[in-house]
Residue frames as qw, qx, qy, qz and C-alpha x, y, z in Angstrom:
[[0.000, 0.888, 0.459, 0.000, 0.00, 0.00, 0.00],
 [0.289, 0.594, -0.061, 0.748, 1.05, 3.53, -0.61],
 [0.237, -0.229, -0.546, 0.770, 1.58, 5.57, 2.52],
 [0.074, 0.782, 0.593, -0.174, -1.48, 7.62, 3.40],
 [0.109, -0.707, 0.112, 0.690, 0.52, 10.76, 2.60],
 [0.170, -0.095, 0.723, 0.663, 0.85, 9.50, -0.98],
 [0.089, 0.609, 0.776, 0.136, -2.94, 9.27, -1.27],
 [0.072, -0.847, -0.266, 0.454, -3.24, 12.83, 0.00],
 [0.190, -0.507, 0.419, 0.729, -0.56, 14.05, -2.40],
 [0.168, 0.181, 0.820, 0.517, -2.19, 12.29, -5.36],
 [0.028, 0.739, 0.673, -0.038, -5.59, 13.73, -4.44],
 [0.161, -0.711, -0.085, 0.680, -4.30, 17.27, -3.96],
 [0.167, -0.222, 0.558, 0.782, -3.33, 17.46, -7.62],
 [0.154, -0.222, -0.751, -0.603, -6.84, 16.55, -8.84],
 [0.003, -0.376, -0.791, 0.482, -9.30, 17.11, -5.97],
 [0.312, 0.439, 0.116, -0.835, -11.19, 20.09, -7.48],
 [0.405, 0.236, -0.659, -0.589, -11.54, 18.12, -10.71],
 [0.159, -0.139, -0.971, 0.109, -12.74, 15.01, -8.81],
 [0.154, 0.439, 0.589, -0.661, -15.45, 17.04, -7.07],
 [0.362, 0.429, -0.194, -0.805, -16.49, 18.74, -10.32],
 [0.350, 0.139, -0.829, -0.413, -16.71, 15.46, -12.23],
 [0.114, -0.264, -0.926, 0.243, -18.65, 13.69, -9.48],
 [0.217, 0.450, 0.361, -0.788, -20.94, 16.69, -9.08],
 [0.419, 0.385, -0.383, -0.728, -21.60, 16.62, -12.84],
 [0.851, 0.071, 0.432, -0.290, -22.16, 12.87, -12.76],
 [0.847, 0.522, -0.068, 0.073, -19.46, 12.07, -15.30],
 [0.621, -0.587, 0.373, 0.361, -15.91, 10.93, -14.56],
 [0.645, 0.762, -0.060, -0.010, -13.61, 12.06, -17.36],
 [0.230, 0.760, -0.571, 0.207, -10.09, 11.88, -15.94],
 [0.792, 0.053, -0.588, 0.153, -7.85, 9.41, -14.13],
 [0.127, -0.527, 0.507, -0.670, -8.04, 9.49, -10.32],
 [0.821, -0.298, -0.285, -0.396, -10.09, 6.48, -9.27],
 [0.749, 0.057, -0.580, 0.316, -7.21, 4.59, -7.55],
 [0.319, 0.051, -0.517, 0.793, -6.50, 7.11, -4.83],
 [0.395, -0.220, 0.069, -0.889, -10.05, 8.42, -4.33],
 [0.881, -0.122, 0.054, -0.453, -11.87, 5.05, -4.19],
 [0.088, 0.494, -0.865, 0.013, -9.16, 2.55, -3.22],
 [0.924, -0.074, -0.171, -0.335, -9.95, -1.14, -3.34],
 [0.846, -0.404, 0.332, 0.110, -8.17, -4.23, -2.10],
 [0.046, -0.694, 0.621, 0.361, -4.62, -4.52, -3.37],
 [0.463, -0.045, 0.876, 0.129, -5.28, -8.13, -4.40],
 [0.545, 0.657, 0.501, -0.143, -7.84, -6.91, -6.97],
 [0.128, 0.852, -0.241, -0.447, -5.40, -4.62, -8.75],
 [0.882, 0.339, 0.246, 0.217, -4.06, -5.58, -12.14],
 [0.451, 0.768, -0.121, 0.439, -1.91, -2.56, -12.90],
 [0.529, 0.065, -0.444, 0.720, 1.07, -1.32, -10.94],
 [0.145, -0.339, 0.113, -0.923, -0.87, 1.81, -9.98],
 [0.729, -0.384, -0.281, -0.491, -3.87, -0.20, -8.77],
 [0.824, -0.199, -0.454, 0.273, -1.66, -2.43, -6.63],
 [0.366, 0.204, -0.330, 0.846, 0.37, 0.51, -5.31],
 [0.289, -0.251, 0.149, -0.912, -2.76, 2.38, -4.20],
 [0.704, -0.285, -0.578, -0.299, -4.55, -0.79, -3.08],
 [0.442, -0.559, 0.455, -0.534, -5.28, -1.57, 0.56],
 [0.207, 0.229, -0.949, 0.069, -4.38, -4.89, 2.19],
 [0.341, -0.403, -0.849, -0.004, -7.60, -5.26, 4.16],
 [0.326, -0.816, -0.446, -0.173, -9.82, -3.84, 6.85],
 [0.561, -0.576, -0.137, 0.579, -6.99, -2.48, 9.02],
 [0.321, -0.058, 0.291, 0.899, -5.63, -0.31, 6.21],
 [0.087, -0.586, -0.571, -0.569, -9.16, 0.63, 5.12],
 [0.441, -0.784, -0.409, 0.154, -9.92, 1.75, 8.68],
 [0.479, -0.414, 0.042, 0.773, -6.71, 3.83, 8.72],
 [0.162, 0.259, 0.471, 0.828, -7.70, 5.45, 5.41],
 [0.258, -0.692, -0.578, -0.346, -11.20, 6.13, 6.68],
 [0.503, -0.752, -0.297, 0.304, -9.97, 7.64, 9.95],
 [0.486, 0.022, 0.111, 0.867, -7.45, 9.92, 8.22],
 [0.033, 0.635, 0.354, -0.686, -8.51, 13.57, 8.68],
 [0.241, 0.471, -0.359, -0.769, -8.34, 14.33, 4.94],
 [0.176, 0.103, -0.891, -0.406, -8.91, 11.00, 3.21],
 [0.053, 0.354, 0.898, -0.254, -11.90, 9.82, 5.24],
 [0.255, 0.626, 0.329, -0.660, -14.01, 12.96, 4.75],
 [0.253, 0.462, -0.501, -0.686, -13.11, 13.06, 1.06],
 [0.074, -0.045, -0.973, -0.212, -14.16, 9.44, 0.57],
 [0.129, 0.517, 0.744, -0.403, -17.43, 10.14, 2.32],
 [0.245, 0.623, -0.008, -0.743, -17.98, 13.30, 0.22],
 [0.168, 0.292, -0.753, -0.565, -17.22, 11.38, -2.97],
 [0.002, 0.260, 0.966, -0.003, -19.74, 8.69, -2.06],
 [0.175, 0.617, 0.504, -0.579, -22.36, 11.34, -1.25],
 [0.227, 0.530, -0.323, -0.751, -21.76, 12.99, -4.63],
 [0.087, 0.035, -0.926, -0.367, -22.34, 9.65, -6.35],
 [0.100, 0.440, 0.844, -0.291, -25.69, 9.33, -4.59],
 [0.241, 0.552, 0.088, -0.793, -26.86, 12.56, -6.22],
 [0.411, 0.380, -0.573, -0.599, -26.94, 10.58, -9.47],
 [0.410, -0.030, 0.885, -0.219, -28.80, 7.50, -8.26],
 [0.683, 0.527, 0.251, -0.439, -31.12, 7.87, -11.26],
 [0.553, 0.662, -0.475, -0.174, -28.22, 6.82, -13.50],
 [0.981, -0.074, -0.128, 0.125, -26.16, 3.66, -13.64],
 [0.565, -0.676, 0.286, 0.376, -22.64, 3.53, -12.19],
 [0.655, 0.142, 0.493, 0.554, -21.39, 2.76, -15.69],
 [0.245, 0.839, 0.321, 0.365, -22.93, 5.98, -17.01],
 [0.314, -0.947, 0.069, 0.011, -21.27, 8.00, -14.24],
 [0.509, -0.679, 0.492, 0.195, -17.89, 6.26, -14.02],
 [0.489, 0.506, -0.655, -0.275, -17.47, 4.08, -17.08],
 [0.921, -0.106, -0.301, -0.224, -17.64, 0.27, -16.94],
 [0.689, 0.163, -0.543, 0.451, -14.21, -0.46, -15.47],
 [0.059, 0.290, -0.448, 0.844, -14.27, 2.24, -12.81],
 [0.687, -0.335, -0.089, -0.638, -17.84, 1.32, -11.87],
 [0.892, -0.117, -0.432, 0.066, -16.49, -2.09, -10.81],
 [0.467, 0.217, -0.478, 0.712, -13.65, -0.48, -8.86],
 [0.283, -0.373, 0.211, -0.858, -16.06, 1.78, -6.97],
 [0.845, -0.288, -0.245, -0.378, -18.30, -1.19, -6.11],
 [0.796, 0.008, -0.477, 0.372, -15.24, -2.98, -4.73],
 [0.203, 0.313, -0.363, 0.854, -14.17, 0.13, -2.82],
 [0.513, -0.386, 0.049, -0.765, -17.60, 0.70, -1.30],
 [0.897, -0.202, -0.375, -0.116, -17.84, -2.99, -0.34],
 [0.627, 0.119, -0.482, 0.600, -14.47, -2.71, 1.42],
 [0.024, 0.283, -0.315, 0.906, -15.22, 0.50, 3.29],
 [0.670, -0.383, -0.190, -0.607, -18.74, -0.55, 4.25],
 [0.863, -0.163, -0.469, 0.095, -17.14, -3.51, 6.06],
 [0.308, 0.301, -0.488, 0.759, -15.02, -1.27, 8.32],
 [0.342, -0.567, -0.697, 0.275, -16.58, -1.31, 11.79],
 [0.136, -0.703, -0.299, 0.631, -18.33, 2.01, 12.44],
 [0.271, 0.077, 0.485, 0.828, -18.13, 3.11, 8.80],
 [0.327, 0.287, 0.095, -0.895, -20.50, 5.85, 7.64],
 [0.609, 0.355, 0.673, -0.225, -23.75, 4.52, 6.19],
 [0.419, 0.719, -0.177, -0.526, -23.15, 6.31, 2.89],
 [0.021, 0.409, -0.858, -0.311, -21.01, 3.45, 1.57],
 [0.279, 0.242, 0.924, -0.097, -23.84, 0.96, 1.99],
 [0.399, 0.685, 0.315, -0.522, -26.23, 3.52, 0.52],
 [0.244, 0.603, -0.538, -0.536, -24.11, 3.75, -2.63],
 [0.044, -0.115, 0.979, 0.163, -24.18, -0.03, -2.96],
 [0.300, 0.431, 0.789, -0.320, -27.90, -0.23, -2.30],
 [0.367, 0.747, 0.224, -0.507, -28.98, 2.60, -4.57],
 [0.305, 0.708, -0.458, -0.443, -26.46, 2.50, -7.41],
 [0.187, 0.337, -0.911, -0.149, -25.60, -1.20, -7.45],
 [0.747, -0.206, -0.367, -0.514, -29.03, -2.63, -6.50],
 [0.744, -0.543, 0.287, -0.263, -27.59, -3.87, -3.21],
 [0.959, 0.192, -0.115, 0.174, -24.96, -6.03, -4.91],
 [0.419, -0.799, 0.393, 0.176, -21.68, -6.06, -3.02],
 [0.450, 0.627, -0.625, -0.122, -18.43, -7.08, -4.72],
 [0.970, -0.202, -0.053, -0.121, -18.24, -10.85, -4.20],
 [0.754, 0.326, -0.342, 0.457, -14.46, -10.97, -4.65],
 [0.009, -0.566, 0.388, -0.727, -13.96, -8.29, -1.99],
 [0.753, -0.417, 0.135, -0.490, -16.36, -10.05, 0.37],
 [0.976, 0.015, -0.197, 0.093, -14.55, -13.34, -0.13],
 [0.535, 0.448, -0.391, 0.600, -11.13, -11.77, 0.43],
 [0.209, -0.491, 0.384, -0.754, -12.41, -10.20, 3.66],
 [0.233, -0.123, -0.951, 0.160, -14.09, -13.49, 4.67],
 [0.366, 0.045, 0.268, -0.890, -17.50, -11.79, 4.97]]
């Protein structure tokens, strides 16, 4: 996993664009790895593995970070504003899968905000990522 500071640094360069794209309901640029991280074991590219999380302990650390946690929650809330559209329409087909994996991971963190489950319920018809659930032994 990248150090949490690397996530912050990567986000700083694109954060206004991330918010604008999510607000508009259309992701057009490349930032998914450090905004919606998923399990490292799911990553195929070097970047996906580098910004992947090993499990619930690292996900909890990300979520409790004073910058990363609130940004993840804000990003999830912005997605919910477009619940009338499919995740594929908002994010594209590949990134829609990554976000489902990310939300499945973060929803499993004890005490996680309810917004992650809400994204899964409303945008993904309640379908969690089965590979993430299996890796976490849920």
